TIDRENRO-880477 format. One record per residue: x, y, z of N, C-alpha, C in turn; residue number from 1; chain. Coordinates in nm, 4 decimals. Atoms other than C-alpha are relative to their C-alpha. Example, Ala and Ser with C-alpha at 12.3 -4.5 7.8 and 13.67 -1.06 7.14 Angstrom:
<nodes>
(node (0.0890 -0.1190 0.0000) (1.2300 -0.4500 0.7800) (0.0900 0.1200 0.0000) 1 "A")
(node (-0.0820 -0.1190 -0.0060) (1.3670 -0.1060 0.7140) (-0.0770 0.1090 0.0730) 2 "A")
</nodes>
This chain:
<nodes>
(node (0.1064 0.0181 0.0977) (8.9817 -5.7997 5.9784) (0.0356 -0.1209 -0.0840) 1 "A")
(node (-0.0247 0.1234 0.0725) (8.9509 -6.1405 5.8201) (-0.0332 0.0135 -0.1478) 2 "A")
(node (0.0250 0.0027 0.1436) (8.9221 -6.2362 5.4569) (-0.1487 0.0114 -0.0302) 3 "A")
(node (0.1444 -0.0082 0.0215) (8.5451 -6.2817 5.4857) (-0.0504 0.1430 0.0162) 4 "A")
(node (0.0399 -0.1387 -0.0213) (8.5059 -5.9288 5.6214) (0.0435 0.0880 -0.1165) 5 "A")
(node (-0.0501 -0.0774 0.1134) (8.7177 -5.7881 5.3407) (-0.0845 -0.0256 -0.1249) 6 "A")
(node (0.0843 0.0326 0.1153) (8.5155 -5.9710 5.0748) (-0.1388 0.0611 0.0149) 7 "A")
(node (0.1314 -0.0599 -0.0250) (8.1902 -5.8532 5.2344) (0.0045 0.1509 -0.0238) 8 "A")
(node (-0.0163 -0.1441 0.0207) (8.3183 -5.4946 5.2311) (0.0109 0.0333 -0.1486) 9 "A")
(node (-0.0137 -0.0210 0.1447) (8.4136 -5.5226 4.8626) (-0.1349 -0.0163 -0.0692) 10 "A")
(node (0.1332 0.0220 0.0580) (8.0716 -5.6650 4.7702) (-0.0915 0.1167 0.0345) 11 "A")
(node (0.0817 -0.1133 -0.0421) (7.9027 -5.3891 4.9700) (0.0331 0.1250 -0.0808) 12 "A")
(node (-0.0417 -0.1189 0.0762) (8.1055 -5.1170 4.7959) (-0.0440 -0.0104 -0.1460) 13 "A")
(node (0.0425 0.0182 0.1387) (8.0324 -5.2632 4.4521) (-0.1516 0.0149 -0.0143) 14 "A")
(node (0.1454 -0.0141 0.0043) (7.6612 -5.2826 4.5305) (-0.0420 0.1466 0.0132) 15 "A")
(node (0.0285 -0.1432 -0.0137) (7.6578 -4.9186 4.6432) (0.0295 0.0712 -0.1319) 16 "A")
(node (-0.0338 -0.0592 0.1295) (7.8318 -4.8238 4.3173) (-0.1068 -0.0340 -0.1041) 17 "A")
(node (0.1025 0.0418 0.0957) (7.5761 -5.0244 4.1164) (-0.1289 0.0778 0.0231) 18 "A")
(node (0.1236 -0.0731 -0.0306) (7.2836 -4.8567 4.2949) (0.0134 0.1461 -0.0414) 19 "A")
(node (-0.0219 -0.1382 0.0440) (7.4332 -4.5117 4.2343) (-0.0056 0.0095 -0.1523) 20 "A")
(node (0.0042 0.0017 0.1461) (7.4803 -4.6008 3.8668) (-0.1429 -0.0164 -0.0504) 21 "A")
(node (0.1396 0.0206 0.0389) (7.1206 -4.7189 3.8468) (-0.0775 0.1307 0.0154) 22 "A")
(node (0.0678 -0.1276 -0.0198) (6.9966 -4.3882 3.9911) (0.0340 0.0987 -0.1109) 23 "A")
(node (-0.0439 -0.0940 0.1024) (7.1986 -4.1973 3.7296) (-0.0308 -0.0459 -0.1414) 24 "A")
(node (0.0278 0.0537 0.1333) (7.0917 -4.4181 3.4379) (-0.1220 0.0689 -0.0609) 25 "A")
(node (0.1117 -0.0613 0.0733) (6.8600 -4.2772 3.1729) (-0.1023 -0.1074 -0.0351) 26 "A")
(node (0.1033 0.1015 0.0185) (6.5924 -4.5443 3.2211) (-0.1223 0.0401 0.0808) 27 "A")
(node (0.1235 -0.0322 -0.0701) (6.2344 -4.5372 3.3458) (0.0089 -0.0384 0.1472) 28 "A")
(node (-0.0003 0.0226 -0.1442) (6.1606 -4.5329 3.7168) (-0.0308 -0.1449 0.0349) 29 "A")
(node (0.0355 0.1395 -0.0282) (6.0006 -4.8784 3.7102) (0.1198 -0.0919 -0.0235) 30 "A")
(node (-0.1197 0.0803 0.0265) (6.3155 -5.0237 3.5556) (0.1049 0.0216 0.1082) 31 "A")
(node (-0.0951 -0.0273 -0.1079) (6.5287 -4.8522 3.8192) (-0.0365 -0.0784 0.1250) 32 "A")
(node (0.0455 0.0728 -0.1195) (6.3176 -5.0046 4.0964) (0.0325 -0.1488 -0.0135) 33 "A")
(node (-0.0296 0.1420 0.0211) (6.3555 -5.3522 3.9447) (0.1497 -0.0280 0.0101) 34 "A")
(node (-0.1450 0.0203 -0.0072) (6.7315 -5.3169 3.9016) (0.0504 0.0105 0.1440) 35 "A")
(node (-0.0439 -0.0173 -0.1387) (6.7755 -5.1880 4.2570) (-0.0438 -0.1187 0.0847) 36 "A")
(node (0.0469 0.1174 -0.0749) (6.5635 -5.4727 4.3957) (0.0885 -0.1208 -0.0291) 37 "A")
(node (-0.0874 0.1115 0.0365) (6.7772 -5.7222 4.2045) (0.1343 0.0099 0.0717) 38 "A")
(node (-0.1303 -0.0190 -0.0658) (7.0999 -5.5750 4.3431) (-0.0123 -0.0185 0.1517) 39 "A")
(node (0.0158 0.0126 -0.1455) (6.9621 -5.5607 4.6986) (-0.0269 -0.1430 0.0445) 40 "A")
(node (0.0374 0.1349 -0.0416) (6.8149 -5.9114 4.7090) (0.1019 -0.1063 -0.0410) 41 "A")
(node (-0.1053 0.0913 0.0460) (7.0962 -6.0846 4.5161) (0.1279 0.0815 -0.0203) 42 "A")
(node (-0.1093 -0.0971 0.0084) (7.4029 -5.8724 4.5963) (0.1079 -0.0332 -0.1036) 43 "A")
(node (-0.1090 0.0311 0.0920) (7.6730 -6.0551 4.3997) (-0.0534 -0.0224 -0.1412) 44 "A")
(node (0.0564 0.0301 0.1317) (7.4627 -6.1911 4.1155) (-0.0664 0.1242 -0.0588) 45 "A")
(node (0.0648 -0.1220 0.0473) (7.2596 -5.8691 4.0911) (0.0998 0.0999 -0.0540) 46 "A")
(node (-0.1038 -0.0919 0.0476) (7.5751 -5.6601 4.0605) (0.0566 -0.0473 -0.1325) 47 "A")
(node (-0.0574 0.0522 0.1239) (7.7183 -5.8875 3.7936) (-0.0970 0.0153 -0.1179) 48 "A")
(node (0.0991 -0.0165 0.1069) (7.3954 -5.8834 3.5928) (-0.0080 0.1471 -0.0405) 49 "A")
(node (0.0036 -0.1435 0.0309) (7.3804 -5.5034 3.6187) (0.1240 0.0406 -0.0801) 50 "A")
(node (-0.1248 -0.0405 0.0653) (7.7445 -5.4682 3.5154) (0.0037 -0.0446 -0.1461) 51 "A")
(node (-0.0095 0.0524 0.1357) (7.7136 -5.6874 3.2066) (-0.1240 0.0273 -0.0857) 52 "A")
(node (0.1227 -0.0109 0.0791) (7.3481 -5.6426 3.1027) (-0.0730 0.1318 0.0187) 53 "A")
(node (0.0702 -0.1255 -0.0250) (7.2432 -5.3068 3.2446) (0.0293 0.1030 -0.1062) 54 "A")
(node (-0.0221 -0.1055 0.0996) (7.2129 -4.9928 3.0343) (0.1351 0.0674 0.0210) 55 "A")
(node (-0.1314 -0.0653 -0.0051) (7.5451 -4.8331 2.9515) (-0.0155 0.1503 -0.0164) 56 "A")
(node (0.0086 -0.1453 0.0146) (7.6010 -4.4589 2.9919) (0.0476 0.0433 -0.1386) 57 "A")
(node (-0.0417 -0.0527 0.1306) (7.6306 -4.2555 2.6736) (0.1360 0.0667 0.0141) 58 "A")
(node (-0.1342 -0.0609 -0.0044) (7.9832 -4.1443 2.5925) (0.0039 0.1260 -0.0794) 59 "A")
</nodes>
């Protein structure tokens, strides 16, 4: 497994985590659809935007 495959696997895992977090977020359905579309169409940038700008879970 090359470095490119490893990086692709890491990006894929992070995107799956972001999508799961979006499903569990306390936001409206329309916002969830937009966030998921962003993560799916722009995997790296979408994940980063979600991580830094997305709604944070209540502690």
